[in-house]
GUBA-528333 format. One record per atom (N, C-alpha, C, O, CB): residue in one letter; z negated, y negated, x. Coordinates in steps of 0.1 Angstrom, whole numbers, padded with zeros to 4 digits, always signed. Glycine has a CB too. Example, Ala and Ser with C-alpha at 12.3 -4.5 7.8 and 13.67 -1.06 7.14 Angstrom:
BEGIN
A-0078+0057+0132A-0078+0045+0123A-0078+0033+0132A-0085+0033+0142A-0090+0045+0113S-0071+0022+0128S-0071+0011+0137S-0079+0000+0129S-0080-0011+0134S-0057+0006+0141
This chain:
BEGIN
M+0242+0640+1049M+0254+0636+1055M+0259+0623+1048M+0258+0621+1036M+0265+0647+1053S+0263+0613+1056S+0267+0600+1051S+0281+0601+1044S+0289+0610+1046S+0267+0590+1062K+0284+0590+1037K+0297+0590+1030K+0308+0589+1040K+0319+0595+1038K+0298+0578+1020T+0306+0581+1051T+0317+0580+1061T+0320+0593+1067T+0331+0596+1071T+0313+0569+1071S+0310+0602+1069S+0312+0615+1075S+0320+0624+1066S+0330+0631+1070S+0299+0622+1079V+0317+0623+1053V+0325+0631+1043V+0339+0626+1042V+0349+0634+1042V+0318+0630+1029I+0341+0613+1042I+0355+0608+1041I+0362+0611+1054I+0374+0614+1054I+0354+0592+1039G+0356+0611+1066G+0362+0614+1078G+0366+0629+1079G+0377+0632+1084G+0353+0611+1090I+0358+0638+1073I+0361+0652+1073I+0373+0654+1064I+0382+0662+1067I+0349+0660+1068I+0373+0647+1052I+0385+0649+1043I+0398+0644+1049I+0408+0650+1048I+0382+0641+1030A+0397+0632+1056A+0408+0627+1063A+0413+0636+1074A+0425+0637+1076A+0405+0613+1069A+0404+0643+1081A+0408+0652+1092A+0415+0664+1086A+0425+0669+1091A+0396+0657+1100V+0410+0669+1074V+0417+0680+1067V+0431+0676+1063V+0441+0684+1064V+0409+0685+1055I+0432+0664+1058I+0446+0659+1054I+0455+0658+1066I+0467+0661+1065I+0444+0645+1047A+0450+0654+1077A+0458+0653+1089A+0463+0667+1094A+0474+0668+1098A+0450+0646+1101I+0454+0677+1092I+0458+0691+1095I+0469+0695+1085I+0479+0701+1090I+0446+0700+1094I+0467+0693+1073I+0477+0698+1063I+0490+0691+1065I+0501+0698+1063I+0472+0694+1048C+0491+0679+1069C+0503+0672+1071C+0512+0677+1082C+0524+0675+1083C+0501+0657+1073T+0506+0685+1092T+0513+0690+1103T+0523+0701+1098T+0532+0705+1105T+0504+0695+1113F+0520+0707+1086F+0528+0718+1081F+0540+0713+1073F+0549+0721+1069F+0520+0728+1073F+0540+0701+1069F+0551+0695+1061F+0561+0688+1069F+0558+0685+1081F+0545+0685+1050P+0573+0686+1064P+0584+0680+1072P+0581+0666+1077P+0576+0657+1069P+0597+0680+1064W+0583+0663+1090W+0580+0650+1095W+0594+0643+1097W+0594+0631+1095W+0574+0651+1109A+0604+0650+1099A+0617+0643+1101A+0628+0653+1098A+0627+0665+1099A+0619+0638+1116T+0639+0648+1093T+0651+0656+1090T+0663+0649+1095T+0666+0637+1094T+0652+0658+1074I+0672+0657+1102I+0685+0653+1107I+0695+0660+1099I+0698+0672+1101I+0687+0655+1122E+0701+0653+1089E+0710+0660+1080E+0723+0664+1086E+0729+0674+1081E+0712+0651+1068S+0728+0656+1096S+0741+0660+1102S+0740+0673+1109S+0751+0680+1110S+0745+0648+1111R+0729+0676+1114R+0727+0689+1122R+0719+0700+1114R+0717+0711+1118R+0720+0687+1135H+0715+0696+1102H+0708+0705+1093H+0695+0710+1100H+0692+0722+1100H+0716+0717+1089L+0687+0700+1105L+0675+0703+1112L+0663+0697+1104L+0664+0685+1100L+0675+0698+1126V+0652+0704+1103V+0640+0699+1096V+0629+0701+1106V+0626+0713+1110V+0637+0706+1082F+0622+0691+1110F+0611+0691+1120F+0598+0690+1113F+0596+0680+1105F+0613+0681+1131T+0589+0699+1116T+0575+0697+1112T+0566+0695+1125T+0572+0695+1136T+0569+0709+1104G+0554+0694+1123G+0545+0692+1135G+0545+0705+1144G+0542+0704+1156G+0531+0689+1131L+0547+0716+1137L+0547+0729+1145L+0560+0736+1147L+0561+0745+1155L+0538+0739+1137N+0570+0731+1140N+0584+0737+1141N+0594+0726+1145N+0598+0718+1136N+0588+0744+1128T+0597+0725+1158T+0607+0715+1162T+0619+0722+1169T+0624+0717+1179T+0600+0705+1172T+0623+0733+1163T+0634+0741+1169T+0647+0732+1168T+0650+0726+1158T+0636+0754+1161G+0654+0731+1180G+0666+0723+1180G+0663+0710+1187G+0672+0701+1187G+0672+0722+1167S+0651+0707+1192S+0648+0695+1198S+0640+0697+1211S+0636+0709+1214S+0641+0685+1188S+0637+0687+1218S+0628+0688+1229S+0615+0681+1227S+0608+0676+1236S+0635+0681+1242F+0610+0681+1214F+0598+0674+1210F+0585+0683+1214F+0575+0677+1215F+0598+0672+1195G+0587+0695+1216G+0575+0704+1218G+0569+0707+1204G+0576+0707+1194G+0565+0697+1227E+0556+0710+1205E+0548+0712+1192E+0536+0703+1192E+0525+0707+1194E+0544+0727+1191P+0538+0690+1188P+0527+0681+1188P+0517+0683+1177P+0506+0678+1178P+0533+0667+1187G+0521+0691+1167G+0511+0694+1157G+0499+0702+1161G+0489+0701+1155G+0518+0701+1145K+0501+0710+1172K+0490+0718+1177K+0479+0709+1182K+0467+0712+1179K+0495+0727+1188L+0482+0698+1189L+0472+0689+1194L+0466+0681+1182L+0454+0678+1182L+0477+0680+1204N+0474+0678+1172N+0469+0671+1160N+0458+0680+1153N+0447+0675+1150N+0480+0668+1150I+0461+0693+1152I+0452+0702+1145I+0439+0703+1153I+0428+0703+1148I+0459+0716+1143F+0441+0705+1167F+0429+0707+1175F+0420+0694+1174F+0408+0696+1173F+0433+0709+1189L+0426+0683+1175L+0418+0670+1175L+0411+0668+1162L+0400+0663+1161L+0426+0658+1179A+0418+0671+1151A+0413+0669+1137A+0401+0679+1135A+0391+0675+1129A+0424+0671+1127V+0403+0691+1139V+0392+0701+1138V+0380+0697+1146V+0369+0698+1141V+0397+0715+1142L+0382+0692+1158L+0371+0688+1167L+0364+0676+1161L+0352+0675+1161L+0376+0685+1181A+0372+0666+1155A+0366+0655+1149A+0357+0659+1137A+0347+0653+1134A+0376+0645+1145A+0363+0668+1128A+0355+0672+1117A+0342+0680+1120A+0332+0678+1114A+0364+0682+1108V+0343+0688+1131V+0330+0694+1135V+0320+0684+1141V+0308+0686+1138V+0334+0705+1146I+0325+0675+1148I+0316+0665+1153I+0310+0656+1142I+0299+0651+1144I+0323+0656+1164F+0317+0654+1131F+0311+0646+1120F+0299+0654+1114F+0290+0647+1109F+0322+0644+1109L+0299+0667+1116L+0288+0675+1110L+0275+0674+1119L+0264+0676+1114L+0292+0689+1109V+0277+0671+1132V+0266+0671+1141V+0260+0657+1141V+0267+0647+1141V+0271+0675+1156K+0247+0656+1141K+0240+0643+1141K+0232+0641+1154K+0221+0637+1154K+0230+0643+1129N+0240+0642+1165N+0234+0639+1178N+0241+0626+1183N+0253+0624+1181N+0237+0651+1188K+0233+0618+1190K+0239+0605+1194K+0250+0606+1204K+0260+0599+1202K+0227+0597+1200W+0249+0615+1214W+0260+0616+1224W+0272+0623+1218W+0283+0620+1222W+0254+0624+1236V+0270+0633+1209V+0281+0640+1203V+0289+0630+1195V+0301+0631+1194V+0276+0652+1195M+0282+0621+1188M+0289+0612+1179M+0296+0602+1187M+0306+0596+1183M+0278+0605+1170R+0291+0599+1199R+0299+0590+1208R+0312+0597+1213R+0322+0590+1216R+0290+0585+1220M+0311+0610+1215M+0323+0617+1219M+0333+0617+1208M+0345+0617+1211M+0320+0632+1222N+0329+0616+1196N+0338+0615+1184N+0346+0602+1185N+0357+0601+1179N+0330+0616+1171L+0341+0592+1191L+0348+0579+1193L+0361+0582+1201L+0372+0577+1198L+0339+0568+1199F+0359+0590+1212F+0371+0593+1220F+0380+0602+1213F+0392+0600+1213F+0366+0600+1233V+0375+0612+1206V+0383+0622+1199V+0391+0615+1187V+0403+0617+1186V+0375+0633+1193G+0384+0607+1180G+0391+0599+1169G+0401+0590+1174G+0412+0588+1168G+0381+0592+1161G+0398+0583+1185G+0408+0574+1191G+0420+0581+1197G+0431+0576+1196G+0401+0566+1202F+0418+0593+1203F+0429+0601+1208F+0437+0606+1197F+0449+0607+1198F+0423+0612+1217L+0431+0610+1186L+0438+0615+1174L+0447+0604+1169L+0459+0606+1165L+0429+0620+1163L+0442+0592+1168L+0450+0581+1163L+0461+0577+1172L+0472+0575+1168L+0440+0568+1162A+0459+0577+1185A+0469+0574+1195A+0480+0585+1195A+0492+0582+1195A+0464+0573+1209W+0476+0598+1194W+0486+0609+1193W+0494+0609+1181W+0506+0611+1181W+0478+0622+1195S+0488+0605+1169S+0495+0604+1157S+0505+0593+1157S+0516+0594+1152S+0485+0603+1145F+0501+0582+1163F+0510+0570+1165F+0522+0574+1174F+0533+0570+1171F+0503+0558+1170R+0519+0581+1184R+0530+0586+1193R+0539+0595+1186R+0551+0594+1188R+0523+0593+1205N+0534+0604+1178N+0543+0613+1170N+0551+0605+1160N+0563+0608+1158N+0534+0623+1162M+0546+0595+1154M+0553+0587+1145M+0565+0580+1152M+0576+0579+1147M+0544+0576+1138L+0562+0575+1164L+0573+0568+1172L+0583+0578+1177L+0595+0576+1177L+0567+0561+1184L+0579+0590+1181L+0588+0600+1186L+0597+0606+1175L+0609+0608+1177L+0580+0612+1192F+0592+0609+1163F+0599+0615+1153F+0608+0605+1145F+0617+0610+1138F+0590+0623+1144S+0605+0593+1146S+0613+0583+1138S+0623+0575+1146S+0630+0566+1140S+0604+0573+1131R+0625+0578+1159R+0634+0570+1167R+0648+0576+1166R+0650+0588+1163R+0629+0570+1181C+0658+0568+1168C+0672+0572+1169C+0676+0576+1183C+0672+0570+1192C+0681+0560+1163E+0683+0587+1184E+0688+0591+1197E+0703+0594+1196E+0708+0601+1187E+0681+0604+1202A+0711+0588+1205A+0725+0590+1206A+0732+0587+1193A+0742+0594+1189A+0728+0604+1211G+0728+0577+1186G+0734+0573+1173G+0730+0581+1161G+0736+0579+1150G+0749+0574+1175V+0721+0591+1163V+0717+0599+1152V+0703+0595+1148V+0693+0596+1156V+0717+0615+1156C+0701+0590+1136C+0688+0586+1132C+0682+0596+1122C+0689+0599+1112C+0689+0571+1125P+0670+0600+1124P+0664+0610+1115P+0659+0603+1102P+0656+0591+1102P+0653+0618+1122Q+0658+0611+1092Q+0652+0606+1080Q+0637+0611+1080Q+0635+0623+1080Q+0659+0612+1067T+0628+0602+1082T+0614+0605+1083T+0608+0610+1070T+0611+0604+1059T+0606+0594+1089G+0599+0619+1071G+0592+0624+1059G+0579+0617+1057G+0573+0611+1066G+0589+0639+1061I+0574+0617+1045I+0562+0610+1041I+0550+0616+1048I+0540+0609+1050I+0560+0610+1026A+0550+0629+1052A+0539+0636+1058A+0536+0630+1072A+0524+0630+1076A+0542+0651+1060L+0546+0625+1078L+0544+0618+1091L+0535+0606+1090L+0526+0603+1098L+0557+0615+1098Y+0538+0598+1080Y+0530+0586+1077Y+0516+0589+1072Y+0507+0581+1074Y+0538+0576+1068I+0515+0599+1064I+0502+0603+1058I+0493+0608+1070I+0481+0605+1070I+0504+0614+1047A+0499+0615+1079A+0491+0620+1091A+0486+0608+1099A+0475+0608+1104A+0500+0629+1099L+0495+0598+1100L+0490+0586+1108L+0479+0579+1100L+0469+0574+1106L+0502+0577+1110A+0481+0577+1087A+0471+0571+1079A+0458+0578+1079A+0447+0572+1079A+0476+0569+1064A+0458+0592+1079A+0446+0600+1079A+0439+0598+1093A+0427+0598+1093A+0450+0615+1077A+0447+0597+1104A+0441+0595+1117A+0434+0581+1117A+0424+0580+1124A+0452+0596+1128V+0440+0571+1111V+0434+0558+1110V+0421+0559+1103V+0411+0553+1107V+0443+0547+1103V+0421+0566+1092V+0408+0567+1084V+0398+0575+1092V+0386+0571+1091V+0411+0575+1071V+0402+0585+1099V+0392+0592+1108V+0386+0583+1118V+0374+0583+1120V+0399+0604+1115F+0394+0575+1124F+0389+0565+1134F+0380+0555+1128F+0370+0551+1134F+0401+0559+1142V+0384+0549+1117V+0375+0539+1110V+0362+0546+1106V+0351+0539+1107V+0382+0534+1098C+0362+0558+1101C+0350+0565+1097C+0341+0567+1110C+0329+0567+1109C+0353+0578+1090V+0347+0570+1121V+0339+0572+1133V+0332+0559+1137V+0321+0559+1141V+0348+0577+1145L+0340+0548+1135L+0334+0535+1139L+0323+0531+1129L+0313+0524+1133L+0345+0524+1138L+0324+0535+1116L+0314+0531+1106L+0302+0540+1105L+0293+0537+1098L+0321+0529+1093T+0303+0552+1111T+0292+0562+1110T+0280+0557+1119T+0282+0553+1130T+0296+0576+1115R+0269+0557+1112R+0257+0552+1120R+0251+0563+1128R+0250+0575+1124R+0246+0547+1110T+0246+0559+1140T+0240+0569+1149T+0225+0570+1145T+0219+0560+1140T+0241+0565+1163P+0219+0582+1146P+0205+0583+1143P+0196+0575+1152P+0199+0574+1164P+0201+0598+1143V+0186+0570+1146V+0176+0561+1154V+0164+0570+1158V+0158+0577+1150V+0172+0549+1146K+0161+0569+1171K+0149+0576+1176K+0136+0569+1171K+0136+0556+1172K+0149+0578+1191K+0126+0576+1168K+0114+0570+1164K+0103+0572+1174K+0092+0568+1172K+0109+0575+1150
């Protein structure tokens, strides 16, 4: 297994772990939002898709098939886009109430960037 695959798997695990920590806090209403617990808002549960995509990317890093590794390009890109969307969603102000964003939100985004870069730098096996 290459170094980029190992780093990509570690980054995917970090992205999964970050979904359980606070992403945003609204102190005026005493609300704390994580990726899986957004009670009191209309955000849904975006952490479930983060977890699914990160697990799928980590599993694909383990497979050394050319077409499966190309699928990881889509999975890693979608994980990056979804994490960026979550960062925009949880850090925006609504009706004059601005949330205090947690560091886990930014770490999840950074981990998604690392997963995507590792997907780009992983070499595909050469047929002989």
